[in-house]
Each structure stands twice: as C-alpha cells, then as structure tokens.
N, CA, C and O atoms as a DFTB+ gen file, in Angstrom:
344 C
 N C O
     1  1     -11.408       3.060      -3.726
     2  2     -10.780       3.185      -5.174
     3  2      -9.690       2.987      -5.066
     4  3      -9.021       3.376      -4.109
     5  1      -9.280       2.362      -5.984
     6  2      -7.536       2.139      -5.827
     7  2      -7.303       2.552      -7.571
     8  3      -8.011       2.241      -8.528
     9  1      -5.830       3.493      -7.522
    10  2      -5.409       3.944      -9.057
    11  2      -4.655       3.125      -9.729
    12  3      -3.467       3.022      -9.423
    13  1      -5.193       2.398     -10.756
    14  2      -4.219       1.634     -11.363
    15  2      -3.497       2.331     -12.883
    16  3      -4.076       3.199     -13.536
    17  1      -2.440       1.877     -13.175
    18  2      -1.548       2.018     -14.328
    19  2      -1.811       0.963     -15.228
    20  3      -1.890      -0.249     -15.023
    21  1      -1.943       1.678     -16.335
    22  2      -2.133       0.869     -17.800
    23  2      -1.085       1.292     -18.613
    24  3      -0.483       2.353     -18.450
    25  1      -0.869       0.515     -19.446
    26  2       0.076       0.677     -20.847
    27  2      -0.554       0.156     -22.156
    28  3      -1.134      -0.930     -22.189
    29  1      -0.443       0.853     -23.096
    30  2      -0.805       0.120     -24.217
    31  2       0.134      -0.918     -24.885
    32  3       1.361      -0.893     -24.791
    33  1      -0.475      -1.687     -25.462
    34  2       0.480      -2.664     -26.182
    35  2       0.760      -2.327     -27.672
    36  3      -0.177      -2.203     -28.461
    37  1       2.108      -2.172     -28.069
    38  2       2.364      -1.544     -29.161
    39  2       1.665      -2.800     -30.386
    40  3       1.771      -3.988     -30.078
    41  1       1.136      -2.507     -31.421
    42  2       0.791      -3.145     -32.733
    43  2       1.935      -3.526     -33.373
    44  3       1.922      -4.614     -33.949
    45  1       3.015      -2.792     -33.393
    46  2       4.240      -3.178     -34.214
    47  2       5.117      -2.718     -33.382
    48  3       4.827      -1.887     -32.521
    49  1       6.445      -3.271     -33.566
    50  2       7.682      -2.466     -33.056
    51  2       8.072      -1.441     -33.337
    52  3       8.253      -1.158     -34.521
    53  1       8.379      -0.366     -32.116
    54  2       8.490       1.069     -32.550
    55  2       7.308       2.095     -32.457
    56  3       7.238       3.296     -32.717
    57  1       6.428       1.198     -32.001
    58  2       5.174       2.064     -31.885
    59  2       5.191       2.593     -30.684
    60  3       5.712       1.807     -29.892
    61  1       4.776       3.799     -30.083
    62  2       4.864       4.400     -28.853
    63  2       4.097       3.788     -27.932
    64  3       3.017       3.332     -28.307
    65  1       4.479       3.662     -26.621
    66  2       3.356       2.996     -25.778
    67  2       2.878       4.035     -24.983
    68  3       3.701       4.850     -24.567
    69  1       1.455       4.187     -24.632
    70  2       1.102       5.266     -23.869
    71  2       0.390       4.689     -22.303
    72  3      -0.504       3.851     -22.183
    73  1       1.038       5.362     -21.314
    74  2       0.717       5.262     -19.983
    75  2      -0.550       6.031     -19.429
    76  3      -0.762       7.198     -19.758
    77  1      -1.249       5.445     -18.715
    78  2      -2.291       6.314     -17.935
    79  2      -2.563       5.600     -16.956
    80  3      -2.235       4.425     -16.795
    81  1      -3.474       6.600     -15.907
    82  2      -3.809       5.972     -14.858
    83  2      -5.327       6.033     -14.867
    84  3      -6.000       6.861     -15.481
    85  1      -5.853       4.873     -13.969
    86  2      -7.544       4.854     -13.998
    87  2      -8.098       4.577     -12.447
    88  3      -7.698       3.674     -11.711
    89  1      -9.016       5.474     -12.161
    90  2      -9.397       4.901     -10.428
    91  2     -10.420       3.992     -11.094
    92  3     -11.162       4.266     -12.037
    93  1     -10.287       2.624     -10.275
    94  2     -11.271       1.574     -10.172
    95  2     -11.506       0.853      -8.817
    96  3     -10.583       0.756      -8.008
    97  1     -12.603       0.405      -8.597
    98  2     -12.658      -0.376      -7.400
    99  2     -11.846      -1.673      -7.763
   100  3     -11.718      -2.248      -8.844
   101  1     -11.306      -1.966      -6.438
   102  2     -10.479      -3.525      -6.870
   103  2     -11.412      -4.621      -6.977
   104  3     -10.938      -5.755      -6.915
   105  1     -12.781      -4.466      -7.143
   106  2     -13.582      -5.589      -7.531
   107  2     -13.911      -5.486      -9.164
   108  3     -14.473      -6.380      -9.796
   109  1     -13.457      -4.241      -9.713
   110  2     -13.782      -4.044     -11.124
   111  2     -12.640      -4.678     -12.167
   112  3     -11.427      -4.503     -12.048
   113  1     -13.192      -5.330     -13.049
   114  2     -12.248      -6.284     -14.215
   115  2     -11.217      -5.099     -14.641
   116  3     -11.399      -3.884     -14.711
   117  1     -10.267      -5.756     -14.855
   118  2      -8.850      -4.793     -15.406
   119  2      -9.683      -4.186     -17.070
   120  3     -10.638      -4.702     -17.649
   121  1      -9.104      -3.294     -17.353
   122  2      -9.446      -3.108     -18.675
   123  2      -8.595      -3.576     -19.814
   124  3      -7.375      -3.589     -19.647
   125  1      -9.073      -3.934     -20.876
   126  2      -8.714      -4.524     -22.036
   127  2      -8.346      -3.704     -23.229
   128  3      -7.589      -4.112     -24.110
   129  1      -8.984      -2.389     -23.218
   130  2      -8.458      -1.471     -24.433
   131  2      -8.445       0.042     -23.670
   132  3      -9.093       0.394     -22.684
   133  1      -7.703       0.626     -24.289
   134  2      -7.402       2.232     -24.038
   135  2      -8.712       2.743     -24.471
   136  3      -9.190       2.542     -25.588
   137  1      -9.434       3.620     -23.237
   138  2     -10.493       4.534     -23.680
   139  2     -10.421       5.592     -24.375
   140  3     -11.438       6.198     -24.711
   141  1      -8.980       6.056     -24.763
   142  2      -8.898       7.185     -25.850
   143  2      -8.781       6.619     -27.324
   144  3      -9.390       7.065     -28.296
   145  1      -7.901       5.569     -27.320
   146  2      -7.460       5.047     -28.552
   147  2      -7.712       3.760     -29.176
   148  3      -7.385       3.396     -30.305
   149  1      -8.517       2.947     -28.023
   150  2      -9.046       1.525     -28.321
   151  2      -7.987       0.605     -28.674
   152  3      -8.242      -0.451     -29.252
   153  1      -6.668       0.992     -28.319
   154  2      -5.533      -0.324     -28.389
   155  2      -5.663      -0.899     -27.186
   156  3      -6.172      -0.328     -26.221
   157  1      -5.168      -2.170     -27.175
   158  2      -5.156      -3.052     -26.151
   159  2      -4.187      -2.730     -25.167
   160  3      -3.043      -2.408     -25.489
   161  1      -4.629      -2.805     -23.793
   162  2      -3.491      -2.428     -22.722
   163  2      -3.574      -3.576     -21.778
   164  3      -4.360      -4.523     -21.749
   165  1      -2.457      -3.221     -20.925
   166  2      -2.201      -4.313     -20.078
   167  2      -1.776      -3.312     -18.670
   168  3      -1.164      -2.244     -18.642
   169  1      -2.430      -4.215     -17.431
   170  2      -2.251      -3.262     -16.229
   171  2      -0.646      -3.617     -15.873
   172  3      -0.118      -4.728     -15.837
   173  1      -0.021      -2.233     -15.610
   174  2       1.127      -2.048     -15.044
   175  2       1.435      -2.468     -13.282
   176  3       0.809      -1.841     -12.428
   177  1       2.220      -3.324     -12.956
   178  2       2.325      -3.295     -11.574
   179  2       3.552      -2.495     -11.208
   180  3       4.576      -2.940     -11.725
   181  1       3.696      -1.519     -10.513
   182  2       4.518      -0.912      -9.760
   183  2       4.986      -1.522      -8.467
   184  3       4.419      -2.451      -7.892
   185  1       6.063      -0.913      -8.073
   186  2       6.584      -1.028      -6.915
   187  2       6.038      -0.189      -5.777
   188  3       6.238       1.025      -5.824
   189  1       5.433      -0.661      -4.859
   190  2       4.768       0.346      -3.738
   191  2       5.516       0.190      -2.513
   192  3       6.685      -0.190      -2.579
   193  1       4.932       0.460      -1.323
   194  2       5.687       0.520      -0.299
   195  2       4.669      -0.216       0.855
   196  3       3.443      -0.114       0.797
   197  1       5.368      -0.951       1.877
   198  2       4.305      -1.182       2.770
   199  2       5.181      -1.408       4.241
   200  3       6.337      -1.830       4.281
   201  1       4.480      -1.085       5.251
   202  2       5.125      -0.875       6.470
   203  2       5.246      -2.037       7.252
   204  3       4.237      -2.648       7.604
   205  1       6.492      -2.443       7.592
   206  2       6.585      -3.821       8.261
   207  2       6.923      -3.272       9.395
   208  3       7.514      -2.192       9.383
   209  1       6.551      -4.037      10.816
   210  2       6.976      -4.034      11.913
   211  2       7.144      -5.336      12.232
   212  3       6.753      -6.371      11.692
   213  1       8.139      -5.001      13.717
   214  2       8.719      -6.085      14.409
   215  2       7.599      -6.624      15.353
   216  3       7.080      -5.611      15.821
   217  1       7.092      -7.517      15.765
   218  2       6.279      -8.161      16.572
   219  2       7.052      -8.094      18.034
   220  3       8.161      -8.629      18.069
   221  1       6.671      -7.625      18.954
   222  2       7.667      -7.130      20.408
   223  2       6.323      -7.945      21.493
   224  3       5.108      -7.749      21.511
   225  1       7.128      -8.810      22.243
   226  2       6.031      -9.673      23.026
   227  2       5.752      -8.517      24.259
   228  3       6.514      -7.607      24.586
   229  1       4.579      -8.809      24.763
   230  2       4.225      -7.703      26.074
   231  2       5.178      -7.636      27.155
   232  3       5.762      -8.661      27.506
   233  1       5.405      -6.451      27.755
   234  2       6.342      -6.329      28.923
   235  2       5.772      -7.606      29.991
   236  3       4.699      -8.203      30.077
   237  1       6.743      -7.662      30.549
   238  2       6.266      -8.767      31.808
   239  2       5.383      -7.700      32.897
   240  3       4.226      -7.799      33.306
   241  1       6.494      -6.598      33.189
   242  2       5.789      -5.548      34.372
   243  2       4.683      -4.682      33.821
   244  3       4.102      -3.938      34.612
   245  1       4.275      -4.701      32.366
   246  2       3.265      -3.820      32.038
   247  2       3.641      -2.638      31.696
   248  3       4.868      -2.623      31.597
   249  1       3.071      -1.423      31.417
   250  2       3.206      -0.253      31.141
   251  2       3.918       0.402      32.483
   252  3       3.382       0.258      33.582
   253  1       5.193       1.149      32.326
   254  2       5.860       1.773      33.265
   255  2       7.092       1.417      33.647
   256  3       7.954       2.196      34.053
   257  1       7.253      -0.398      33.460
   258  2       8.175      -0.725      33.853
   259  2       9.431      -0.600      33.179
   260  3       9.561      -0.936      32.002
   261  1      10.435      -0.095      33.925
   262  2      11.851       0.077      33.217
   263  2      12.000       1.089      32.110
   264  3      11.201       1.986      32.382
   265  1      12.589       1.361      31.071
   266  2      12.807       2.250      30.371
   267  2      11.763       2.570      29.730
   268  3      11.106       1.535      29.847
   269  1      11.093       3.324      29.089
   270  2      10.001       3.623      28.506
   271  2      10.107       4.368      26.862
   272  3      10.539       5.517      26.773
   273  1       9.736       3.708      25.791
   274  2       9.713       3.999      24.512
   275  2       8.163       4.549      23.553
   276  3       8.249       5.202      22.513
   277  1       7.223       4.244      23.995
   278  2       6.064       4.402      23.162
   279  2       5.022       5.211      24.237
   280  3       4.541       4.611      25.199
   281  1       4.752       6.542      23.983
   282  2       3.802       7.083      24.578
   283  2       2.408       6.614      24.026
   284  3       2.186       6.265      22.866
   285  1       1.408       6.673      25.174
   286  2       0.198       5.995      24.793
   287  2      -1.036       7.310      24.649
   288  3      -0.621       8.464      24.751
   289  1      -2.105       7.140      24.480
   290  2      -3.092       8.230      24.427
   291  2      -3.326       8.653      25.897
   292  3      -3.508       9.827      26.222
   293  1      -3.313       7.924      26.505
   294  2      -3.503       8.155      28.330
   295  2      -2.287       9.025      28.795
   296  3      -2.443       9.744      29.783
   297  1      -1.284       9.006      28.249
   298  2      -0.196       9.868      28.887
   299  2       0.916       9.140      28.981
   300  3       1.992       9.547      28.543
   301  1       0.713       7.615      29.753
   302  2       1.723       6.628      30.190
   303  2       2.553       6.217      28.943
   304  3       2.196       6.488      27.797
   305  1       3.548       5.627      29.216
   306  2       4.479       5.068      28.053
   307  2       5.036       3.876      28.668
   308  3       5.238       3.700      29.869
   309  1       5.325       2.849      27.433
   310  2       5.718       1.635      27.671
   311  2       6.523       1.229      26.413
   312  3       6.414       1.769      25.312
   313  1       7.371       0.174      26.737
   314  2       8.280      -0.298      25.558
   315  2       7.666      -1.431      24.624
   316  3       8.234      -2.063      23.733
   317  1       6.542      -1.504      25.006
   318  2       5.682      -2.573      24.302
   319  2       4.394      -2.111      23.629
   320  3       3.604      -1.451      24.304
   321  1       4.083      -2.427      22.233
   322  2       3.070      -2.018      21.596
   323  2       1.710      -2.661      22.041
   324  3       0.626      -2.159      21.742
   325  1       1.850      -3.827      22.789
   326  2       0.838      -4.451      23.377
   327  2       0.091      -3.817      24.792
   328  3      -1.066      -3.941      25.194
   329  1       1.016      -3.243      25.244
   330  2       0.472      -2.684      26.877
   331  2       0.213      -1.536      26.744
   332  3      -0.370      -1.137      27.752
   333  1       0.401      -0.421      25.676
   334  2       0.024       0.896      25.638
   335  2      -1.591       1.158      25.238
   336  3      -1.905       1.861      24.277
   337  1      -2.472       0.557      26.028
   338  2      -4.033       0.843      25.857
   339  2      -4.713       1.156      27.146
   340  3      -4.480       0.585      28.212
   341  1      -5.521       2.053      26.966
   342  2      -6.173       2.330      28.098
   343  2      -7.234       1.613      28.481
   344  3      -7.819       1.888      29.529
C-alpha cells in the first residue's frame, strides 16, 4: 500500500486548498473527490528519493584480492558487489 497526497481544486480564486493523504493500492484509481468535503481533487506528485548505485565490474581475482572494501555475510571482504556472496 502506498500513501498518496491529494489536494482540493479551488472552485473560485482565493478558496483555501486542503491537502490530505490517503493509503491506497497502486492498482486503485486515483480519487476524484475529497472524501470529507466532496470537492474535486488532484493527486500531488511530491519529490521522493531513490538510491542510485554505480555498477562495478567483478574483481578479476575474486574476493580477497587486493584492498577490500565490502564485508560479506561470510566474513570475507572484497571490492566488488558481484563477488561478495557465499
């Protein structure tokens, strides 16, 4: 379930905008009316965050060759995310 932000669409200039959150499945249709006031609404797209990683080629010598940077669950370390598996 995701939390979506909606805001009312003012009927006339100067009307207050009400912002609210609704938990919905990603498969649900967006709301078209405020459940409390019945006014028309639009979904607000907010900035989020994501994690971007740099792809690294596997180490030629495998784990343990040279300087080590990433510990693995098995206790050994390596500098490539591809080889740190048991």
